[in-house]
N, CA, C and O of each residue as an XYZ file, in Angstrom:
224
protein
N       6.628    -16.870      3.579
C       5.450    -16.387      3.300
C       5.174    -17.565      1.666
O       5.979    -18.212      0.996
N       3.758    -17.387      1.568
C       3.547    -18.070      0.908
C       3.026    -17.708     -0.590
O       3.498    -16.572     -0.628
N       2.227    -17.906     -2.170
C       2.296    -17.153     -2.839
C       0.869    -16.569     -2.609
O       0.499    -15.680     -3.376
N       0.115    -16.955     -1.707
C      -1.200    -16.606     -1.234
C      -0.873    -15.504     -0.705
O      -1.395    -14.536     -1.259
N       0.148    -15.147      0.618
C       0.229    -13.804      1.138
C       1.323    -12.576     -0.293
O       1.572    -11.389     -0.079
N       1.733    -13.321     -1.549
C       2.067    -12.359     -2.577
C       0.544    -11.692     -3.124
O       0.263    -10.604     -3.628
N      -0.121    -12.674     -2.832
C      -1.573    -12.131     -3.986
C      -2.019    -11.014     -2.858
O      -2.255     -9.844     -3.160
N      -2.104    -11.538     -1.504
C      -3.013    -10.887     -0.738
C      -2.476     -9.433     -0.451
O      -3.308     -8.717      0.106
N      -1.175     -8.809     -0.734
C      -0.198     -7.999     -0.473
C      -0.235     -7.290     -2.043
O      -0.354     -6.068     -2.129
N      -0.138     -8.031     -3.116
C      -0.875     -7.255     -4.229
C      -1.560     -6.755     -4.390
O      -1.387     -5.785     -5.128
N      -3.002     -7.040     -3.779
C      -4.364     -6.905     -4.101
C      -4.386     -5.895     -2.945
O      -5.115     -4.995     -3.361
N      -3.985     -5.584     -1.759
C      -4.000     -4.446     -0.579
C      -3.036     -3.465     -1.171
O      -3.135     -2.273     -0.880
N      -2.076     -3.916     -2.015
C      -1.262     -2.355     -2.376
C      -2.350     -1.550     -3.181
O      -2.450     -0.329     -3.058
N      -3.198     -2.324     -4.050
C      -3.963     -1.891     -5.034
C      -4.952     -1.417     -4.589
O      -5.371     -0.477     -5.264
N      -5.616     -1.696     -3.590
C      -6.747     -0.763     -3.041
C      -6.261      0.005     -2.367
O      -6.981      1.002     -2.315
N      -4.706      0.179     -1.332
C      -4.903      0.985     -1.096
C      -4.124      2.608     -1.790
O      -3.843      3.680     -1.254
N      -4.002      2.127     -3.083
C      -3.092      3.146     -3.563
C      -4.405      3.807     -4.745
O      -4.325      4.882     -5.341
N      -5.395      2.945     -4.822
C      -6.912      3.706     -5.483
C      -7.383      4.593     -4.438
O      -7.763      5.746     -4.645
N      -7.324      3.648     -2.580
C      -7.789      4.752     -1.331
C      -6.963      6.290     -1.357
O      -7.202      7.366     -0.810
N      -5.945      5.840     -2.219
C      -5.114      7.252     -1.819
C      -5.328      8.508     -2.490
O      -5.504      9.707     -2.277
N      -5.209      7.474     -3.591
C      -5.729      8.416     -4.985
C      -7.098      9.271     -4.686
O      -7.060     10.451     -4.337
N      -8.165      8.618     -4.844
C      -9.471      8.988     -3.974
C      -9.447      9.893     -3.177
O     -10.277     10.795     -3.293
N      -8.553      9.917     -2.204
C      -8.623     11.000     -0.960
C      -7.837     12.317     -1.904
O      -8.410     13.371     -2.180
N      -6.727     12.046     -2.216
C      -6.590     13.062     -2.872
C      -6.649     14.483     -3.831
O      -6.115     15.590     -3.898
N      -7.978     13.411     -4.725
C      -8.607     14.266     -5.202
C      -9.663     15.311     -4.522
O     -10.056     16.460     -4.723
N      -9.877     14.317     -3.661
C     -10.967     15.615     -1.938
C     -10.418     15.790     -1.411
O     -10.991     15.746     -0.323
N      -9.119     16.113     -1.229
C      -8.595     16.063     -0.475
C      -6.531     17.018     -0.387
O      -5.813     16.413     -1.182
N      -6.022     17.762      0.081
C      -5.083     18.631     -0.210
C      -4.054     17.489      0.250
O      -4.136     16.904      1.330
N      -3.123     17.268     -0.677
C      -2.061     15.940     -0.994
C      -1.831     15.761      0.426
O      -1.832     14.633      0.917
N      -1.568     17.159      1.348
C      -0.896     16.971      2.790
C      -1.634     17.155      3.936
O      -1.353     17.489      5.086
N      -2.833     16.805      3.246
C      -4.171     16.766      4.500
C      -3.465     15.338      5.736
O      -2.579     14.494      5.597
N      -4.088     15.567      6.486
C      -4.009     13.734      7.125
C      -4.670     12.875      6.267
O      -3.929     12.043      5.743
N      -5.635     12.831      6.016
C      -5.943     11.615      5.446
C      -5.072     11.079      4.201
O      -4.857      9.890      3.964
N      -4.626     12.142      3.476
C      -3.759     11.402      2.613
C      -2.704     10.910      2.632
O      -2.202      9.989      1.988
N      -2.232     11.769      3.665
C      -0.563     11.179      3.904
C      -0.806      9.605      4.899
O      -0.071      8.631      4.737
N      -1.885      9.628      5.837
C      -2.165      8.264      6.732
C      -2.208      6.742      5.502
O      -1.780      5.610      5.728
N      -2.786      7.193      4.404
C      -3.296      6.316      3.563
C      -1.608      6.280      2.708
O      -1.635      5.448      1.801
N      -0.132      7.045      2.840
C       0.210      7.055      1.973
C       1.441      6.073      2.508
O       1.968      5.041      2.093
N       1.656      7.146      3.908
C       2.171      5.894      5.209
C       1.672      4.362      4.951
O       2.458      3.550      4.466
N       0.190      3.956      5.331
C      -0.093      2.890      4.847
C       0.404      1.788      3.612
O       0.704      0.595      3.559
N       0.281      3.140      2.495
C       0.912      2.430      1.576
C       2.201      1.607      1.209
O       2.169      0.615      0.481
N       3.469      2.178      1.853
C       4.522      2.550      2.014
C       4.758      0.991      2.747
O       5.407      0.108      2.186
N       4.055      0.811      4.211
C       4.254      0.317      4.573
C       3.422     -1.503      4.171
O       3.626     -2.555      4.778
N       2.641     -1.292      3.141
C       2.655     -2.112      2.586
C       3.366     -2.724      1.215
O       3.098     -3.794      0.668
N       4.337     -1.746      0.826
C       4.924     -2.004     -0.261
C       6.275     -2.510      0.551
O       6.817     -3.276     -0.246
N       6.813     -2.472      1.351
C       8.246     -2.627      2.442
C       7.700     -4.227      2.436
O       8.393     -5.151      2.012
N       6.149     -4.417      3.056
C       5.996     -5.491      3.744
C       6.276     -7.501      1.983
O       6.649     -8.674      1.955
N       5.764     -6.479      1.114
C       5.310     -6.837     -0.217
C       7.656     -7.398     -0.606
O       8.140     -8.530     -0.597
N       8.353     -6.107     -0.851
C       9.648     -6.306     -1.041
C      10.075     -7.157     -0.581
O      10.733     -7.890     -1.319
N       9.929     -7.567      1.010
C      10.582     -7.773      2.081
C      10.268     -9.682      1.544
O      11.001    -10.554      1.078
N       8.954     -9.626      1.895
C       8.748    -10.977      0.655
C       9.462    -11.578     -0.376
O       9.715    -12.715     -0.774
N       9.624    -10.793     -0.575
C      10.735    -10.863     -2.544
C      11.685    -11.202     -2.075
O      12.106    -12.349     -2.226
N      12.280    -10.318     -1.386
C      13.908    -10.883     -0.661
C      13.808    -12.164     -0.467
O      14.295    -13.015     -1.210
N      13.151    -12.383      0.574
C      12.783    -13.536      1.570
C      12.762    -14.472      0.246
O      13.703    -15.189     -0.094
N      11.591    -14.350     -0.408
C      11.453    -15.693     -1.339
C      12.849    -15.667     -2.541
O      12.923    -16.558     -3.387
N      13.846    -14.592     -2.473
C      14.981    -15.094     -3.113
C      16.375    -15.477     -3.021
O      16.962    -15.911     -4.012
C-alpha cells in the first residue's frame, strides 16, 4: 500500500476515536454503540499496523 493508504488510515483512526469518545459521553461504555465503535477502531488500528509491518 502507498503513503496515501497510511494517511487515509491515520485519518480514519482519528475520526473513529473521536466518534467513540463522543458516543461514550452519551452512552454507557458497555453500550452496543460504544462497543461497535471500539471494534471498528481496533480493526482500523490493526490494518494500520499491518501496513506498517509490510513497509518495514
